[in-house]
PDB file of N, CA, C and O in Angstrom:
ATOM      1  N   MET A   1      77.930 114.880  65.323  1.00  0.00           N
ATOM      2  CA  MET A   1      77.625 113.587  64.720  1.00  0.00           C
ATOM      3  C   MET A   1      76.435 112.832  65.316  1.00  0.00           C
ATOM      4  O   MET A   1      76.112 112.864  66.504  1.00  0.00           O
ATOM      5  N   THR A   2      75.710 112.024  64.163  1.00  0.00           N
ATOM      6  CA  THR A   2      74.545 111.250  64.572  1.00  0.00           C
ATOM      7  C   THR A   2      74.848 109.819  64.368  1.00  0.00           C
ATOM      8  O   THR A   2      75.522 109.193  63.550  1.00  0.00           O
ATOM      9  N   ALA A   3      74.018 109.472  65.534  1.00  0.00           N
ATOM     10  CA  ALA A   3      74.076 108.119  65.857  1.00  0.00           C
ATOM     11  C   ALA A   3      73.516 106.999  64.542  1.00  0.00           C
ATOM     12  O   ALA A   3      72.580 107.216  63.772  1.00  0.00           O
ATOM     13  N   LEU A   4      74.349 105.855  64.578  1.00  0.00           N
ATOM     14  CA  LEU A   4      74.133 105.133  63.412  1.00  0.00           C
ATOM     15  C   LEU A   4      72.867 104.180  63.625  1.00  0.00           C
ATOM     16  O   LEU A   4      72.413 103.988  64.753  1.00  0.00           O
ATOM     17  N   THR A   5      72.266 103.534  62.361  1.00  0.00           N
ATOM     18  CA  THR A   5      70.914 103.214  62.224  1.00  0.00           C
ATOM     19  C   THR A   5      71.520 101.607  62.615  1.00  0.00           C
ATOM     20  O   THR A   5      72.668 101.356  62.249  1.00  0.00           O
ATOM     21  N   SER A   6      70.796 100.621  63.298  1.00  0.00           N
ATOM     22  CA  SER A   6      70.504  99.161  63.466  1.00  0.00           C
ATOM     23  C   SER A   6      71.462  98.652  62.274  1.00  0.00           C
ATOM     24  O   SER A   6      72.494  97.985  62.355  1.00  0.00           O
ATOM     25  N   GLN A   7      70.806  99.170  61.146  1.00  0.00           N
ATOM     26  CA  GLN A   7      71.307  98.154  60.024  1.00  0.00           C
ATOM     27  C   GLN A   7      72.893  98.777  59.611  1.00  0.00           C
ATOM     28  O   GLN A   7      73.608  98.023  58.951  1.00  0.00           O
ATOM     29  N   GLU A   8      73.331  99.873  59.920  1.00  0.00           N
ATOM     30  CA  GLU A   8      74.691 100.420  59.701  1.00  0.00           C
ATOM     31  C   GLU A   8      75.628 100.101  60.887  1.00  0.00           C
ATOM     32  O   GLU A   8      76.842 100.268  60.774  1.00  0.00           O
ATOM     33  N   ILE A   9      74.988  99.579  62.180  1.00  0.00           N
ATOM     34  CA  ILE A   9      75.803  99.066  63.030  1.00  0.00           C
ATOM     35  C   ILE A   9      76.173  97.802  62.766  1.00  0.00           C
ATOM     36  O   ILE A   9      77.369  97.515  62.813  1.00  0.00           O
ATOM     37  N   ASN A  10      75.141  96.773  62.421  1.00  0.00           N
ATOM     38  CA  ASN A  10      75.397  95.583  62.201  1.00  0.00           C
ATOM     39  C   ASN A  10      76.394  95.328  61.030  1.00  0.00           C
ATOM     40  O   ASN A  10      77.218  94.413  61.031  1.00  0.00           O
ATOM     41  N   GLN A  11      76.228  96.235  60.031  1.00  0.00           N
ATOM     42  CA  GLN A  11      77.074  95.853  59.126  1.00  0.00           C
ATOM     43  C   GLN A  11      78.597  96.360  59.464  1.00  0.00           C
ATOM     44  O   GLN A  11      79.551  95.868  58.863  1.00  0.00           O
ATOM     45  N   GLN A  12      78.795  97.552  60.637  1.00  0.00           N
ATOM     46  CA  GLN A  12      80.211  97.673  60.840  1.00  0.00           C
ATOM     47  C   GLN A  12      80.902  96.717  61.847  1.00  0.00           C
ATOM     48  O   GLN A  12      82.096  96.479  62.025  1.00  0.00           O
ATOM     49  N   LEU A  13      79.667  96.191  62.514  1.00  0.00           N
ATOM     50  CA  LEU A  13      80.146  95.077  63.492  1.00  0.00           C
ATOM     51  C   LEU A  13      81.094  93.870  63.066  1.00  0.00           C
ATOM     52  O   LEU A  13      82.003  93.338  63.703  1.00  0.00           O
ATOM     53  N   LYS A  14      80.546  93.573  61.646  1.00  0.00           N
ATOM     54  CA  LYS A  14      81.583  92.857  60.944  1.00  0.00           C
ATOM     55  C   LYS A  14      83.147  92.800  60.995  1.00  0.00           C
ATOM     56  O   LYS A  14      83.941  91.873  61.156  1.00  0.00           O
ATOM     57  N   ALA A  15      83.302  94.326  60.768  1.00  0.00           N
ATOM     58  CA  ALA A  15      85.012  94.421  60.624  1.00  0.00           C
ATOM     59  C   ALA A  15      85.575  94.502  62.470  1.00  0.00           C
ATOM     60  O   ALA A  15      86.751  94.600  62.819  1.00  0.00           O
ATOM     61  N   VAL A  16      84.517  94.436  63.293  1.00  0.00           N
ATOM     62  CA  VAL A  16      85.233  94.203  64.893  1.00  0.00           C
ATOM     63  C   VAL A  16      84.435  93.074  65.327  1.00  0.00           C
ATOM     64  O   VAL A  16      83.403  93.390  65.919  1.00  0.00           O
ATOM     65  N   PRO A  17      84.678  91.726  65.167  1.00  0.00           N
ATOM     66  CA  PRO A  17      83.861  90.521  65.481  1.00  0.00           C
ATOM     67  C   PRO A  17      83.651  90.320  66.784  1.00  0.00           C
ATOM     68  O   PRO A  17      82.615  89.754  67.132  1.00  0.00           O
ATOM     69  N   GLU A  18      84.625  90.761  67.757  1.00  0.00           N
ATOM     70  CA  GLU A  18      84.954  90.752  69.183  1.00  0.00           C
ATOM     71  C   GLU A  18      83.871  91.383  69.842  1.00  0.00           C
ATOM     72  O   GLU A  18      83.596  90.877  70.930  1.00  0.00           O
ATOM     73  N   TRP A  19      83.051  92.526  69.421  1.00  0.00           N
ATOM     74  CA  TRP A  19      82.402  93.502  69.812  1.00  0.00           C
ATOM     75  C   TRP A  19      80.862  92.983  69.420  1.00  0.00           C
ATOM     76  O   TRP A  19      80.460  92.507  68.358  1.00  0.00           O
ATOM     77  N   SER A  20      80.282  93.201  70.432  1.00  0.00           N
ATOM     78  CA  SER A  20      78.621  93.344  70.425  1.00  0.00           C
ATOM     79  C   SER A  20      78.011  94.431  70.610  1.00  0.00           C
ATOM     80  O   SER A  20      78.547  95.233  71.375  1.00  0.00           O
ATOM     81  N   LYS A  21      77.035  94.706  70.133  1.00  0.00           N
ATOM     82  CA  LYS A  21      75.699  95.556  70.382  1.00  0.00           C
ATOM     83  C   LYS A  21      75.004  95.409  71.696  1.00  0.00           C
ATOM     84  O   LYS A  21      74.404  94.338  71.788  1.00  0.00           O
ATOM     85  N   ARG A  22      74.907  96.323  72.913  1.00  0.00           N
ATOM     86  CA  ARG A  22      74.207  95.966  73.940  1.00  0.00           C
ATOM     87  C   ARG A  22      73.335  97.776  74.204  1.00  0.00           C
ATOM     88  O   ARG A  22      73.748  98.840  74.664  1.00  0.00           O
ATOM     89  N   ALA A  23      72.136  97.363  73.685  1.00  0.00           N
ATOM     90  CA  ALA A  23      71.176  98.594  73.719  1.00  0.00           C
ATOM     91  C   ALA A  23      71.947  99.568  73.089  1.00  0.00           C
ATOM     92  O   ALA A  23      72.203  99.183  71.949  1.00  0.00           O
ATOM     93  N   LYS A  24      72.423 100.645  73.324  1.00  0.00           N
ATOM     94  CA  LYS A  24      72.882 101.958  72.514  1.00  0.00           C
ATOM     95  C   LYS A  24      74.478 101.738  72.895  1.00  0.00           C
ATOM     96  O   LYS A  24      75.070 102.811  73.008  1.00  0.00           O
ATOM     97  N   THR A  25      75.208 100.685  73.094  1.00  0.00           N
ATOM     98  CA  THR A  25      76.400 100.565  73.277  1.00  0.00           C
ATOM     99  C   THR A  25      77.253  99.621  72.477  1.00  0.00           C
ATOM    100  O   THR A  25      76.617  98.782  71.839  1.00  0.00           O
ATOM    101  N   LEU A  26      78.689  99.582  72.371  1.00  0.00           N
ATOM    102  CA  LEU A  26      79.419  98.673  71.888  1.00  0.00           C
ATOM    103  C   LEU A  26      80.101  97.804  73.085  1.00  0.00           C
ATOM    104  O   LEU A  26      80.114  98.250  74.232  1.00  0.00           O
ATOM    105  N   HIS A  27      80.531  96.842  72.836  1.00  0.00           N
ATOM    106  CA  HIS A  27      80.832  96.098  74.432  1.00  0.00           C
ATOM    107  C   HIS A  27      81.835  95.160  73.893  1.00  0.00           C
ATOM    108  O   HIS A  27      81.660  94.591  72.816  1.00  0.00           O
ATOM    109  N   ARG A  28      82.666  95.023  74.474  1.00  0.00           N
ATOM    110  CA  ARG A  28      84.046  93.854  74.193  1.00  0.00           C
ATOM    111  C   ARG A  28      84.560  93.617  75.961  1.00  0.00           C
ATOM    112  O   ARG A  28      84.587  94.463  76.855  1.00  0.00           O
ATOM    113  N   THR A  29      84.876  92.353  76.008  1.00  0.00           N
ATOM    114  CA  THR A  29      85.758  92.018  77.480  1.00  0.00           C
ATOM    115  C   THR A  29      87.049  91.282  76.744  1.00  0.00           C
ATOM    116  O   THR A  29      87.129  90.545  75.762  1.00  0.00           O
ATOM    117  N   CYS A  30      87.994  91.806  77.645  1.00  0.00           N
ATOM    118  CA  CYS A  30      89.444  91.230  77.054  1.00  0.00           C
ATOM    119  C   CYS A  30      90.185  90.709  78.092  1.00  0.00           C
ATOM    120  O   CYS A  30      90.527  91.340  79.092  1.00  0.00           O
ATOM    121  N   LYS A  31      90.537  89.064  77.750  1.00  0.00           N
ATOM    122  CA  LYS A  31      91.027  88.591  79.213  1.00  0.00           C
ATOM    123  C   LYS A  31      92.346  88.656  78.932  1.00  0.00           C
ATOM    124  O   LYS A  31      92.728  88.780  77.769  1.00  0.00           O
ATOM    125  N   PHE A  32      93.338  88.567  80.146  1.00  0.00           N
ATOM    126  CA  PHE A  32      94.838  88.655  80.280  1.00  0.00           C
ATOM    127  C   PHE A  32      95.167  87.816  81.290  1.00  0.00           C
ATOM    128  O   PHE A  32      94.343  87.339  82.069  1.00  0.00           O
ATOM    129  N   GLU A  33      96.441  87.595  81.317  1.00  0.00           N
ATOM    130  CA  GLU A  33      97.000  86.511  81.900  1.00  0.00           C
ATOM    131  C   GLU A  33      97.307  87.055  83.597  1.00  0.00           C
ATOM    132  O   GLU A  33      97.078  86.324  84.560  1.00  0.00           O
ATOM    133  N   THR A  34      97.775  88.247  83.698  1.00  0.00           N
ATOM    134  CA  THR A  34      98.028  89.068  84.985  1.00  0.00           C
ATOM    135  C   THR A  34      97.174  90.227  85.239  1.00  0.00           C
ATOM    136  O   THR A  34      96.714  90.752  84.225  1.00  0.00           O
ATOM    137  N   PHE A  35      96.823  90.802  86.493  1.00  0.00           N
ATOM    138  CA  PHE A  35      96.260  91.695  86.675  1.00  0.00           C
ATOM    139  C   PHE A  35      97.461  93.101  86.020  1.00  0.00           C
ATOM    140  O   PHE A  35      97.021  94.102  85.454  1.00  0.00           O
ATOM    141  N   LEU A  36      98.652  92.904  86.215  1.00  0.00           N
ATOM    142  CA  LEU A  36      99.375  94.044  85.573  1.00  0.00           C
ATOM    143  C   LEU A  36      99.314  94.131  84.282  1.00  0.00           C
ATOM    144  O   LEU A  36      99.346  95.271  83.818  1.00  0.00           O
ATOM    145  N   MET A  37      99.223  93.101  83.441  1.00  0.00           N
ATOM    146  CA  MET A  37      98.652  93.148  82.130  1.00  0.00           C
ATOM    147  C   MET A  37      97.241  93.756  81.828  1.00  0.00           C
ATOM    148  O   MET A  37      97.292  94.596  80.930  1.00  0.00           O
ATOM    149  N   SER A  38      96.178  93.575  82.274  1.00  0.00           N
ATOM    150  CA  SER A  38      95.289  94.388  82.591  1.00  0.00           C
ATOM    151  C   SER A  38      95.236  95.593  82.729  1.00  0.00           C
ATOM    152  O   SER A  38      94.378  96.249  82.139  1.00  0.00           O
ATOM    153  N   ILE A  39      96.072  96.109  83.477  1.00  0.00           N
ATOM    154  CA  ILE A  39      96.162  97.495  83.877  1.00  0.00           C
ATOM    155  C   ILE A  39      97.051  98.164  82.811  1.00  0.00           C
ATOM    156  O   ILE A  39      96.642  99.254  82.409  1.00  0.00           O
ATOM    157  N   ALA A  40      98.140  97.719  82.311  1.00  0.00           N
ATOM    158  CA  ALA A  40      99.097  97.991  80.990  1.00  0.00           C
ATOM    159  C   ALA A  40      97.985  98.049  79.841  1.00  0.00           C
ATOM    160  O   ALA A  40      98.111  99.077  79.175  1.00  0.00           O
ATOM    161  N   PHE A  41      97.142  97.394  79.508  1.00  0.00           N
ATOM    162  CA  PHE A  41      96.113  97.425  78.593  1.00  0.00           C
ATOM    163  C   PHE A  41      95.395  98.682  78.562  1.00  0.00           C
ATOM    164  O   PHE A  41      95.185  99.463  77.633  1.00  0.00           O
ATOM    165  N   VAL A  42      95.063  98.705  79.791  1.00  0.00           N
ATOM    166  CA  VAL A  42      94.106  99.863  80.014  1.00  0.00           C
ATOM    167  C   VAL A  42      94.910 101.320  79.700  1.00  0.00           C
ATOM    168  O   VAL A  42      94.297 102.207  79.107  1.00  0.00           O
ATOM    169  N   ARG A  43      96.174 101.502  80.086  1.00  0.00           N
ATOM    170  CA  ARG A  43      96.861 102.796  80.147  1.00  0.00           C
ATOM    171  C   ARG A  43      96.674 103.092  78.550  1.00  0.00           C
ATOM    172  O   ARG A  43      96.021 104.013  78.058  1.00  0.00           O
ATOM    173  N   ARG A  44      97.371 102.137  77.906  1.00  0.00           N
ATOM    174  CA  ARG A  44      97.638 102.428  76.424  1.00  0.00           C
ATOM    175  C   ARG A  44      96.311 102.559  75.645  1.00  0.00           C
ATOM    176  O   ARG A  44      96.352 103.184  74.585  1.00  0.00           O
ATOM    177  N   ILE A  45      95.001 101.973  76.108  1.00  0.00           N
ATOM    178  CA  ILE A  45      93.551 102.511  75.838  1.00  0.00           C
ATOM    179  C   ILE A  45      93.348 103.607  76.080  1.00  0.00           C
ATOM    180  O   ILE A  45      92.618 104.228  75.307  1.00  0.00           O
ATOM    181  N   ALA A  46      93.899 104.266  77.220  1.00  0.00           N
ATOM    182  CA  ALA A  46      93.318 105.505  77.527  1.00  0.00           C
ATOM    183  C   ALA A  46      94.353 106.585  76.783  1.00  0.00           C
ATOM    184  O   ALA A  46      93.956 107.738  76.615  1.00  0.00           O
ATOM    185  N   LYS A  47      95.438 106.266  76.422  1.00  0.00           N
ATOM    186  CA  LYS A  47      96.459 106.978  75.539  1.00  0.00           C
ATOM    187  C   LYS A  47      95.893 107.464  74.409  1.00  0.00           C
ATOM    188  O   LYS A  47      95.871 108.624  73.998  1.00  0.00           O
ATOM    189  N   ARG A  48      95.260 106.091  73.761  1.00  0.00           N
ATOM    190  CA  ARG A  48      94.366 106.331  72.380  1.00  0.00           C
ATOM    191  C   ARG A  48      93.130 107.401  72.706  1.00  0.00           C
ATOM    192  O   ARG A  48      92.864 108.455  72.127  1.00  0.00           O
ATOM    193  N   ALA A  49      92.594 106.883  73.624  1.00  0.00           N
ATOM    194  CA  ALA A  49      91.052 107.335  73.776  1.00  0.00           C
ATOM    195  C   ALA A  49      91.559 108.907  73.842  1.00  0.00           C
ATOM    196  O   ALA A  49      91.049 109.625  72.982  1.00  0.00           O
ATOM    197  N   GLU A  50      92.421 109.490  74.673  1.00  0.00           N
ATOM    198  CA  GLU A  50      92.510 110.986  74.611  1.00  0.00           C
ATOM    199  C   GLU A  50      93.115 111.596  73.185  1.00  0.00           C
ATOM    200  O   GLU A  50      92.950 112.763  72.830  1.00  0.00           O
ATOM    201  N   LYS A  51      93.816 110.629  72.468  1.00  0.00           N
ATOM    202  CA  LYS A  51      94.178 111.310  71.337  1.00  0.00           C
ATOM    203  C   LYS A  51      92.846 111.675  70.285  1.00  0.00           C
ATOM    204  O   LYS A  51      92.675 112.729  69.673  1.00  0.00           O
ATOM    205  N   LEU A  52      91.835 110.262  70.286  1.00  0.00           N
ATOM    206  CA  LEU A  52      90.719 110.422  69.813  1.00  0.00           C
ATOM    207  C   LEU A  52      89.571 111.842  70.383  1.00  0.00           C
ATOM    208  O   LEU A  52      88.708 112.402  69.706  1.00  0.00           O
ATOM    209  N   GLN A  53      89.908 112.075  71.636  1.00  0.00           N
ATOM    210  CA  GLN A  53      88.906 112.640  72.451  1.00  0.00           C
ATOM    211  C   GLN A  53      87.646 112.132  72.445  1.00  0.00           C
ATOM    212  O   GLN A  53      86.632 112.828  72.397  1.00  0.00           O
ATOM    213  N   HIS A  54      87.682 110.344  72.516  1.00  0.00           N
ATOM    214  CA  HIS A  54      86.345 109.753  72.929  1.00  0.00           C
ATOM    215  C   HIS A  54      86.998 108.925  73.953  1.00  0.00           C
ATOM    216  O   HIS A  54      88.182 108.619  73.813  1.00  0.00           O
ATOM    217  N   HIS A  55      86.179 108.461  75.178  1.00  0.00           N
ATOM    218  CA  HIS A  55      86.632 107.953  76.172  1.00  0.00           C
ATOM    219  C   HIS A  55      85.798 106.518  76.220  1.00  0.00           C
ATOM    220  O   HIS A  55      84.733 106.594  75.608  1.00  0.00           O
ATOM    221  N   PRO A  56      86.033 105.380  76.751  1.00  0.00           N
ATOM    222  CA  PRO A  56      85.082 104.049  76.884  1.00  0.00           C
ATOM    223  C   PRO A  56      84.895 104.267  78.502  1.00  0.00           C
ATOM    224  O   PRO A  56      85.558 104.864  79.350  1.00  0.00           O
ATOM    225  N   ASP A  57      83.843 103.606  78.528  1.00  0.00           N
ATOM    226  CA  ASP A  57      83.804 103.328  80.066  1.00  0.00           C
ATOM    227  C   ASP A  57      84.641 101.937  80.401  1.00  0.00           C
ATOM    228  O   ASP A  57      84.656 101.078  79.520  1.00  0.00           O
ATOM    229  N   ILE A  58      85.301 101.703  81.579  1.00  0.00           N
ATOM    230  CA  ILE A  58      86.084 100.703  81.355  1.00  0.00           C
ATOM    231  C   ILE A  58      86.132  99.792  82.825  1.00  0.00           C
ATOM    232  O   ILE A  58      86.560 100.451  83.773  1.00  0.00           O
ATOM    233  N   ASP A  59      85.865  98.798  83.043  1.00  0.00           N
ATOM    234  CA  ASP A  59      85.522  97.790  83.907  1.00  0.00           C
ATOM    235  C   ASP A  59      86.936  97.143  84.245  1.00  0.00           C
ATOM    236  O   ASP A  59      87.570  96.915  83.214  1.00  0.00           O
ATOM    237  N   ILE A  60      87.572  96.800  85.367  1.00  0.00           N
ATOM    238  CA  ILE A  60      88.540  96.001  85.326  1.00  0.00           C
ATOM    239  C   ILE A  60      88.206  95.309  86.228  1.00  0.00           C
ATOM    240  O   ILE A  60      87.609  95.909  87.122  1.00  0.00           O
ATOM    241  N   ARG A  61      88.406  93.860  86.415  1.00  0.00           N
ATOM    242  CA  ARG A  61      87.947  92.984  87.080  1.00  0.00           C
ATOM    243  C   ARG A  61      89.287  91.719  87.229  1.00  0.00           C
ATOM    244  O   ARG A  61      89.085  90.573  86.829  1.00  0.00           O
ATOM    245  N   TYR A  62      90.430  92.075  87.762  1.00  0.00           N
ATOM    246  CA  TYR A  62      91.728  91.360  87.862  1.00  0.00           C
ATOM    247  C   TYR A  62      92.360  90.984  86.440  1.00  0.00           C
ATOM    248  O   TYR A  62      93.335  91.564  85.962  1.00  0.00           O
ATOM    249  N   ASP A  63      91.654  89.913  85.820  1.00  0.00           N
ATOM    250  CA  ASP A  63      92.248  89.291  84.739  1.00  0.00           C
ATOM    251  C   ASP A  63      91.284  89.912  83.284  1.00  0.00           C
ATOM    252  O   ASP A  63      91.632  89.688  82.125  1.00  0.00           O
ATOM    253  N   LYS A  64      90.503  90.415  83.526  1.00  0.00           N
ATOM    254  CA  LYS A  64      89.510  90.751  82.574  1.00  0.00           C
ATOM    255  C   LYS A  64      89.134  92.498  82.399  1.00  0.00           C
ATOM    256  O   LYS A  64      88.898  93.260  83.338  1.00  0.00           O
ATOM    257  N   VAL A  65      89.154  92.797  81.176  1.00  0.00           N
ATOM    258  CA  VAL A  65      88.721  94.335  81.007  1.00  0.00           C
ATOM    259  C   VAL A  65      87.506  94.421  80.070  1.00  0.00           C
ATOM    260  O   VAL A  65      87.542  94.008  78.911  1.00  0.00           O
ATOM    261  N   THR A  66      86.539  94.924  80.584  1.00  0.00           N
ATOM    262  CA  THR A  66      85.181  95.078  79.798  1.00  0.00           C
ATOM    263  C   THR A  66      85.417  97.040  79.200  1.00  0.00           C
ATOM    264  O   THR A  66      85.773  97.931  79.970  1.00  0.00           O
ATOM    265  N   LEU A  67      85.196  97.182  78.156  1.00  0.00           N
ATOM    266  CA  LEU A  67      84.911  98.429  77.357  1.00  0.00           C
ATOM    267  C   LEU A  67      83.594  98.318  76.901  1.00  0.00           C
ATOM    268  O   LEU A  67      82.964  97.371  76.431  1.00  0.00           O
ATOM    269  N   THR A  68      83.265  99.668  77.177  1.00  0.00           N
ATOM    270  CA  THR A  68      81.817  99.657  76.570  1.00  0.00           C
ATOM    271  C   THR A  68      81.956 101.261  75.931  1.00  0.00           C
ATOM    272  O   THR A  68      82.399 102.202  76.588  1.00  0.00           O
ATOM    273  N   LEU A  69      81.545 101.342  74.708  1.00  0.00           N
ATOM    274  CA  LEU A  69      81.762 102.285  73.829  1.00  0.00           C
ATOM    275  C   LEU A  69      80.138 102.866  73.776  1.00  0.00           C
ATOM    276  O   LEU A  69      79.149 102.211  74.104  1.00  0.00           O
ATOM    277  N   THR A  70      80.154 104.345  73.247  1.00  0.00           N
ATOM    278  CA  THR A  70      79.017 104.840  73.176  1.00  0.00           C
ATOM    279  C   THR A  70      79.218 106.372  72.920  1.00  0.00           C
ATOM    280  O   THR A  70      80.172 106.915  73.477  1.00  0.00           O
ATOM    281  N   THR A  71      78.258 107.224  71.991  1.00  0.00           N
ATOM    282  CA  THR A  71      78.644 108.339  71.984  1.00  0.00           C
ATOM    283  C   THR A  71      77.500 108.938  72.665  1.00  0.00           C
ATOM    284  O   THR A  71      76.362 108.651  72.294  1.00  0.00           O
ATOM    285  N   HIS A  72      77.721 109.810  73.705  1.00  0.00           N
ATOM    286  CA  HIS A  72      76.605 110.112  74.709  1.00  0.00           C
ATOM    287  C   HIS A  72      76.036 111.526  73.993  1.00  0.00           C
ATOM    288  O   HIS A  72      74.810 111.608  74.068  1.00  0.00           O
ATOM    289  N   ASP A  73      76.501 112.326  73.512  1.00  0.00           N
ATOM    290  CA  ASP A  73      76.096 113.412  73.097  1.00  0.00           C
ATOM    291  C   ASP A  73      75.102 113.500  71.717  1.00  0.00           C
ATOM    292  O   ASP A  73      74.405 114.419  71.288  1.00  0.00           O
ATOM    293  N   ALA A  74      75.375 112.030  71.187  1.00  0.00           N
ATOM    294  CA  ALA A  74      74.694 111.674  69.973  1.00  0.00           C
ATOM    295  C   ALA A  74      73.327 110.712  70.592  1.00  0.00           C
ATOM    296  O   ALA A  74      72.333 110.745  69.867  1.00  0.00           O
ATOM    297  N   GLY A  75      73.252 110.126  71.483  1.00  0.00           N
ATOM    298  CA  GLY A  75      72.356 109.067  72.120  1.00  0.00           C
ATOM    299  C   GLY A  75      72.608 107.868  71.344  1.00  0.00           C
ATOM    300  O   GLY A  75      71.661 107.259  70.846  1.00  0.00           O
ATOM    301  N   GLY A  76      73.723 107.504  71.210  1.00  0.00           N
ATOM    302  CA  GLY A  76      74.034 106.156  70.591  1.00  0.00           C
ATOM    303  C   GLY A  76      75.428 105.574  70.076  1.00  0.00           C
ATOM    304  O   GLY A  76      76.465 106.058  70.528  1.00  0.00           O
ATOM    305  N   ILE A  77      75.464 104.632  69.217  1.00  0.00           N
ATOM    306  CA  ILE A  77      76.700 104.435  68.554  1.00  0.00           C
ATOM    307  C   ILE A  77      77.128 105.273  67.019  1.00  0.00           C
ATOM    308  O   ILE A  77      76.331 105.374  66.086  1.00  0.00           O
ATOM    309  N   THR A  78      78.149 105.673  67.006  1.00  0.00           N
ATOM    310  CA  THR A  78      78.715 106.444  65.855  1.00  0.00           C
ATOM    311  C   THR A  78      79.885 105.796  65.298  1.00  0.00           C
ATOM    312  O   THR A  78      80.428 104.751  65.659  1.00  0.00           O
ATOM    313  N   GLU A  79      80.152 106.512  64.450  1.00  0.00           N
ATOM    314  CA  GLU A  79      81.855 106.320  63.864  1.00  0.00           C
ATOM    315  C   GLU A  79      82.914 106.415  64.858  1.00  0.00           C
ATOM    316  O   GLU A  79      83.876 105.657  64.984  1.00  0.00           O
ATOM    317  N   LYS A  80      82.622 107.422  65.535  1.00  0.00           N
ATOM    318  CA  LYS A  80      83.837 107.472  66.413  1.00  0.00           C
ATOM    319  C   LYS A  80      83.801 106.101  67.529  1.00  0.00           C
ATOM    320  O   LYS A  80      84.840 105.864  68.145  1.00  0.00           O
ATOM    321  N   ASP A  81      82.706 105.311  67.738  1.00  0.00           N
ATOM    322  CA  ASP A  81      82.820 104.172  68.799  1.00  0.00           C
ATOM    323  C   ASP A  81      83.473 103.430  67.888  1.00  0.00           C
ATOM    324  O   ASP A  81      84.552 102.968  68.260  1.00  0.00           O
ATOM    325  N   PHE A  82      83.086 103.172  66.713  1.00  0.00           N
ATOM    326  CA  PHE A  82      83.898 102.014  65.821  1.00  0.00           C
ATOM    327  C   PHE A  82      85.257 101.944  65.536  1.00  0.00           C
ATOM    328  O   PHE A  82      86.013 100.988  65.362  1.00  0.00           O
ATOM    329  N   ALA A  83      85.495 103.724  65.517  1.00  0.00           N
ATOM    330  CA  ALA A  83      86.865 103.969  65.281  1.00  0.00           C
ATOM    331  C   ALA A  83      88.008 103.678  66.596  1.00  0.00           C
ATOM    332  O   ALA A  83      89.220 103.468  66.555  1.00  0.00           O
ATOM    333  N   LEU A  84      87.121 103.762  67.666  1.00  0.00           N
ATOM    334  CA  LEU A  84      87.844 103.545  69.322  1.00  0.00           C
ATOM    335  C   LEU A  84      87.770 101.951  69.199  1.00  0.00           C
ATOM    336  O   LEU A  84      88.795 101.314  69.437  1.00  0.00           O
ATOM    337  N   ALA A  85      86.738 101.364  68.879  1.00  0.00           N
ATOM    338  CA  ALA A  85      86.769  99.877  68.684  1.00  0.00           C
ATOM    339  C   ALA A  85      88.065  99.365  68.247  1.00  0.00           C
ATOM    340  O   ALA A  85      88.770  98.602  68.907  1.00  0.00           O
ATOM    341  N   GLU A  86      88.290  99.763  67.269  1.00  0.00           N
ATOM    342  CA  GLU A  86      89.202  99.306  65.783  1.00  0.00           C
ATOM    343  C   GLU A  86      90.878  99.503  66.729  1.00  0.00           C
ATOM    344  O   GLU A  86      91.849  98.750  66.654  1.00  0.00           O
ATOM    345  N   GLN A  87      90.730 100.761  67.560  1.00  0.00           N
ATOM    346  CA  GLN A  87      92.071 101.291  67.988  1.00  0.00           C
ATOM    347  C   GLN A  87      92.160 100.032  69.278  1.00  0.00           C
ATOM    348  O   GLN A  87      93.076  99.210  69.275  1.00  0.00           O
ATOM    349  N   CYS A  88      91.263 100.037  70.154  1.00  0.00           N
ATOM    350  CA  CYS A  88      91.428  98.937  71.085  1.00  0.00           C
ATOM    351  C   CYS A  88      91.648  97.231  71.032  1.00  0.00           C
ATOM    352  O   CYS A  88      92.261  96.534  71.840  1.00  0.00           O
ATOM    353  N   ASP A  89      90.835  96.766  69.635  1.00  0.00           N
ATOM    354  CA  ASP A  89      91.298  95.772  69.135  1.00  0.00           C
ATOM    355  C   ASP A  89      92.746  95.545  68.806  1.00  0.00           C
ATOM    356  O   ASP A  89      93.328  94.478  69.001  1.00  0.00           O
ATOM    357  N   GLU A  90      93.368  96.794  68.214  1.00  0.00           N
ATOM    358  CA  GLU A  90      95.103  96.846  67.959  1.00  0.00           C
ATOM    359  C   GLU A  90      95.903  96.656  68.880  1.00  0.00           C
ATOM    360  O   GLU A  90      96.901  95.940  68.811  1.00  0.00           O
ATOM    361  N   VAL A  91      95.532  97.283  69.827  1.00  0.00           N
ATOM    362  CA  VAL A  91      96.126  97.380  71.241  1.00  0.00           C
ATOM    363  C   VAL A  91      96.093  95.903  71.971  1.00  0.00           C
ATOM    364  O   VAL A  91      97.032  95.404  72.590  1.00  0.00           O
ATOM    365  N   PHE A  92      95.055  95.438  71.798  1.00  0.00           N
ATOM    366  CA  PHE A  92      94.689  94.064  72.103  1.00  0.00           C
ATOM    367  C   PHE A  92      95.732  93.074  71.743  1.00  0.00           C
ATOM    368  O   PHE A  92      96.470  92.390  72.452  1.00  0.00           O
ATOM    369  N   ALA A  93      95.574  93.197  70.169  1.00  0.00           N
ATOM    370  CA  ALA A  93      96.528  92.345  69.448  1.00  0.00           C
ATOM    371  C   ALA A  93      98.054  92.235  69.801  1.00  0.00           C
ATOM    372  O   ALA A  93      98.795  91.274  69.592  1.00  0.00           O
ATOM    373  N   LYS A  94      98.361  93.483  70.404  1.00  0.00           N
ATOM    374  CA  LYS A  94      99.567  93.659  70.482  1.00  0.00           C
ATOM    375  C   LYS A  94     100.194  92.666  71.666  1.00  0.00           C
ATOM    376  O   LYS A  94     101.289  92.104  71.660  1.00  0.00           O
ATOM    377  N   PHE A  95      98.911  92.619  72.919  1.00  0.00           N
ATOM    378  CA  PHE A  95      99.222  91.542  73.859  1.00  0.00           C
ATOM    379  C   PHE A  95      99.222  90.282  73.622  1.00  0.00           C
ATOM    380  O   PHE A  95      99.968  89.398  74.042  1.00  0.00           O
ATOM    381  N   ALA A  96      98.331  90.249  72.915  1.00  0.00           N
ATOM    382  CA  ALA A  96      97.737  88.599  72.505  1.00  0.00           C
ATOM    383  C   ALA A  96      99.289  87.968  71.646  1.00  0.00           C
ATOM    384  O   ALA A  96      99.503  86.759  71.567  1.00  0.00           O
ATOM    385  N   LYS A  97     100.137  88.892  71.132  1.00  0.00           N
ATOM    386  CA  LYS A  97     101.315  88.392  70.732  1.00  0.00           C
ATOM    387  C   LYS A  97     102.349  88.148  71.460  1.00  0.00           C
ATOM    388  O   LYS A  97     103.309  87.495  71.051  1.00  0.00           O
ATOM    389  N   SER A  98     102.234  88.780  72.919  1.00  0.00           N
ATOM    390  CA  SER A  98     103.544  89.084  73.851  1.00  0.00           C
ATOM    391  C   SER A  98     103.499  87.885  74.676  1.00  0.00           C
ATOM    392  O   SER A  98     104.346  87.705  75.551  1.00  0.00           O
TER     393      SER A  98
END
């Protein structure tokens, strides 16, 4: 899999507006009401990441979870990163409704 160009990344970011590009990564921070909700979110992300065989860098800070996506073997952002970003958004949307 090859890394996307800046133009391709900017186009795909329109589909995941809560994400931003930082160097060669996609980045998003999600805020929760409690620490336990943060952990529950991470557990759900982990299950989806395992199915996709693509794993985010995850930083947990009490009520905030920061996800960073990149495809290391491609040296940048690929379609895999956007697919996982969409999955993460789907999981977060379920938390926002509860």
